[in-house]
Structures are given as structure tokens and as C-alpha cells.
C-alpha positions in Angstrom: 130.5 163.0 116.3 132.4 160.2 114.6 134.9 160.4 111.8 135.6 158.0 109.0 138.6 157.3 106.8 137.5 154.9 104.0 139.8 153.7 101.2 137.9 153.9 97.9 137.9 150.2 97.3 136.0 149.7 100.6 133.3 152.4 100.3 129.7 151.4 100.7 126.8 153.8 100.3 124.0 154.0 102.7 120.3 153.7 101.8 118.5 157.1 101.8 115.1 158.6 101.0 114.8 161.0 98.0 113.1 163.6 100.2 114.6 165.3 103.2 113.5 165.0 106.8 109.9 164.2 107.6 108.5 164.6 104.1 110.5 167.8 103.3 111.1 168.5 99.6 114.8 168.6 98.6 114.7 172.2 97.5 112.9 173.3 100.6 115.6 171.7 102.7 118.4 173.2 100.6 116.8 176.6 100.9 116.7 176.3 104.7 120.4 175.2 104.8 121.4 178.1 102.6 119.5 180.5 104.9 121.0 179.0 108.0 124.6 179.2 106.8 124.1 182.6 105.3 123.3 183.7 108.8 126.6 182.1 109.9 128.4 184.3 107.4 126.4 187.5 108.3 126.6 187.0 112.1 129.3 184.4 112.8 129.1 185.1 116.6 125.4 184.8 116.7 123.4 182.1 118.6 122.9 178.8 116.7 122.2 175.3 117.8 125.9 174.6 117.0 129.2 176.2 117.9 131.3 178.2 115.5 134.7 179.8 114.9 138.0 179.5 116.7 136.5 178.2 119.9 135.0 175.3 118.0 138.2 174.6 116.0 140.2 174.5 119.3 137.6 172.3 120.9 137.8 169.8 118.0 141.5 169.5 118.3 142.7 171.5 115.2 146.3 172.5 115.1 146.2 175.9 116.9 149.3 177.2 115.1 147.9 176.5 111.7 144.5 177.9 112.5 146.0 180.8 114.3 147.9 181.8 111.1 144.6 182.1 109.2 142.6 185.4 109.1 139.3 185.6 111.0 137.4 185.4 107.7 138.6 181.8 107.3 137.7 180.7 110.8 134.9 182.7 112.3 132.1 181.0 110.2 133.6 177.5 110.7 130.8 175.1 111.8 132.3 171.6 111.6 131.6 168.7 113.9 135.0 167.1 114.2 138.5 167.2 112.8 138.9 165.0 109.6 142.7 165.7 109.5 143.1 163.6 112.7 142.3 160.5 110.6 145.2 160.9 108.2 147.5 163.7 107.3 147.0 165.3 103.9 150.1 164.7 101.8 152.1 167.1 99.7 151.1 167.1 96.1 147.7 165.5 96.7 144.5 166.6 95.0 141.7 167.3 97.5 138.0 167.9 97.2 136.3 169.5 100.2 132.5 168.7 100.1 130.6 171.5 101.7 133.6 173.8 102.1 131.7 176.6 103.8 134.0 179.6 104.6 137.0 177.5 103.8 138.8 176.5 107.0 139.4 172.9 106.0 140.2 173.8 102.4 142.8 176.3 103.5 144.4 173.8 105.9 144.4 171.2 103.2 146.0 173.8 100.8 148.8 174.3 103.3 149.4 170.5 103.5 149.4 169.8 99.8 151.7 172.7 98.9 152.3 174.2 95.5 152.3 170.8 93.8 148.8 170.0 95.1 145.4 171.3 94.5 142.2 171.8 96.6 138.7 172.3 95.3 136.1 173.4 97.8 132.5 172.8 96.8 129.5 174.6 98.4 126.0 175.6 97.5 125.7 178.7 99.7 126.6 181.9 97.8 127.6 183.9 100.9 129.9 181.1 102.0 131.5 180.9 98.5 131.9 184.7 98.4 133.6 184.7 101.8 136.0 181.8 101.0 136.9 183.2 97.6 137.7 186.6 99.2 139.8 184.9 101.8 141.7 182.9 99.2 142.6 186.1 97.4 143.6 187.8 100.6 146.0 185.2 101.7 147.2 184.2 98.2 146.0 180.6 98.4 146.5 180.0 94.6 146.3 176.3 95.0 142.7 176.5 96.5 139.6 177.2 94.5 135.9 177.3 95.4 133.1 176.1 93.2 129.3 176.1 93.3 127.8 172.7 93.6 126.0 170.0 95.6 127.4 167.1 97.5 125.3 164.7 95.3 126.7 166.2 92.1 130.2 167.6 92.5 131.6 169.8 89.8 134.8 167.7 89.6 135.9 165.3 86.8 135.9 161.5 87.3 139.0 160.1 89.1 140.5 163.6 89.7 140.9 163.5 93.5 143.3 161.7 95.8 141.3 162.6 98.8 137.7 163.7 99.5 137.2 165.5 102.8 134.0 166.7 104.4 133.0 168.1 107.8 129.4 167.9 109.0 127.9 168.0 105.5 127.0 164.4 104.5 124.3 164.4 107.1 122.6 167.4 105.5 121.7 165.5 102.4 118.6 163.3 102.4 120.2 161.1 99.7 123.3 159.6 101.3 123.7 157.1 98.5 124.1 159.9 96.0 126.7 161.7 98.2 128.9 158.6 98.6 128.5 157.6 95.0 129.7 161.0 93.8 132.6 161.0 96.2 133.5 157.6 94.8 133.2 159.0 91.2 135.7 161.8 91.7 138.3 159.7 93.5 141.1 158.0 91.7 141.5 154.2 92.3 142.9 153.8 95.8 141.8 157.3 96.8 140.5 158.1 100.3 137.3 159.6 101.8 138.0 161.1 105.2 135.1 162.9 106.7 133.6 164.0 110.0 129.9 163.8 110.6 127.0 163.2 112.9 125.5 159.8 113.6 122.7 158.9 115.9 122.3 155.4 117.4 119.0 156.1 119.1 115.5 156.7 117.7 114.8 160.4 116.9 111.6 161.9 118.4 108.9 162.6 116.0 109.0 166.3 116.9 112.6 166.5 116.0 112.1 164.7 112.7 109.5 167.3 111.8 111.7 170.3 112.7 113.4 171.4 109.5 115.7 173.7 111.4 117.3 170.6 113.1 118.0 169.2 109.6 120.2 172.2 108.7 123.1 171.7 111.1 
């Protein structure tokens, strides 16, 4: 579960196919992903092929005091793969885009770090996750954090707006990695930083796993 911290001037995009998985159509894969993470909202303590919630945040080395200060709604549906904040502290006043923000844990932590002078935009494609993160933002008064509907390949953010793009276990969900990195590059200002946590596999994937669309969703 490696993490990466890449200054904008050094970003390179990876080659990718236009369809997901073993011949999956993009919309089929997106639909499966939405269904999976809707389940994580509806039943955050259910059984998945990944861990969730406060246990996971603690296991990944998140600041227990900061996470502990957040309500359950911000943490229980967390399904990240590592801690992107270990790469580089988010600075006061920065503008941050969280790609695949889910229920908002990383966005809310970034919001605390940037303070009133900064801004955080979380982007997600799952309506239930967006509803949950928006409700939590209103509950805790996180006025410097907003959540928008969008895809990692086409972020609803203007060119050069962000100082930092963060993401946690989301880039791997897109079959078009080049488009994801290209759009992260687009929204970053010159000298901006991508710091993300994701999954990489250095070994051949069995054919059965490639053909299992469920394994492409998390």
C-alpha cells in the first residue's frame, strides 16, 4: 500500500486502457463501485474485502486525537489504504482537492490543517457518500470544506486552483490512469503537489481475479 508525494513538475502519467478490468465497460465498473461504497455508507460495520472506520484509521497511523475529535459519520465509512498526510503536512491557507473523498475523513482533516484561510474541495461520484459528507460538514461547521459530484478523470475544479491534490485508494479504481493524473495536473498550480495513497501490485494478477469485477471496486 505505497504512498506517493509528487511535485507537479515531476508528475508522469501511466499508460491505461479505456475499459476497466478484464473487458469491463467504464460505466459498468463505475456502477459497481457506487454500489459497493453505498453499502459502506448503509452498513459501515459490515463485511467487506477491506477494513473500514476508526480501526482502519488507527491501523494506518492517523493522528488519533484529530480523528477522535470527528463524529462517527466522518470516520465509520472510511475505507482508505494508507495515510497521505504522513508524506507532507498540509499547510495553513492551502487549497486542497480530495479525489474520491468518500464520507470525508481526509477532507475534514485537511480542513483542520488549512484553517479558515484555506479551502478543501472533496470530489466523489457516489451520491450516498456525498450526502453523508455534506451532512457531516454541516454538523461540525466545516465551512472551509465542500463536496462536489465528479469523477477522478474530470474534476469539477478550475485549472491551476489547487496547491495540493490528495487521494486515498481511489486512483486504482479508474481504468484510465493517464486521465486521472492528467486532470490532477490540470487543477494544480505550478509547483503544486500530488500526495496520494494507493495500491500497487508487483506480481502478475491471476486471470480469475482480473475477471472478478468486485475486486476492482476496492
